[in-house]
C-alpha positions in Angstrom: -17.8 15.7 39.1 -17.9 14.2 42.7 -14.6 12.6 43.6 -16.2 9.0 43.4 -17.6 9.8 39.8 -14.0 11.1 39.0 -12.4 7.7 40.3 -14.8 5.6 38.2 -14.1 7.8 35.0 -10.2 7.5 35.6 -10.4 3.5 36.4 -12.7 3.0 33.2 -10.4 5.3 31.0 -7.3 3.1 32.0 -8.9 -0.2 31.1 -10.0 1.7 27.7 -6.6 2.7 26.9 -5.1 -0.8 27.8 -7.5 -2.3 25.2 -7.0 0.5 22.8 -3.3 0.0 22.7 -3.9 -4.1 22.5 -5.7 -3.3 19.6 -3.3 -0.9 18.0 -0.6 -3.4 18.8 -2.6 -6.2 17.2 -3.4 -4.5 14.0 0.7 -3.5 13.6 1.5 -7.0 13.9 -1.0 -7.8 11.1 0.2 -5.2 9.1 3.7 -6.1 9.4 2.9 -9.7 8.9 1.0 -8.7 5.7 4.0 -6.6 4.5 6.3 -9.5 4.9 4.2 -12.3 3.2 3.4 -9.9 0.4 7.6 -9.1 0.1 8.1 -13.0 0.1 5.5 -13.6 -2.5 7.1 -11.0 -4.7 10.6 -12.3 -4.3 9.3 -15.9 -5.2 7.4 -14.6 -8.2 10.8 -12.9 -9.4 13.0 -16.0 -9.0 10.3 -18.1 -11.0 10.2 -15.3 -13.8 14.2 -15.6 -14.2 13.9 -19.4 -14.1 11.2 -19.6 -16.8 13.3 -17.1 -18.9 16.6 -19.1 -18.7 14.7 -22.3 -19.7 
């Protein structure tokens, strides 16, 4: 590989890695928010079951 080709390849790899990490971070954030939402709804359902049983 020529030095000019190598430079282009390295520059494109850096950009791809940046986008790859951005996508991974966004996916991780979505998973964290989904887990938080599911736990919140689970706790809410448990509380409503307890109040229904006590009535």
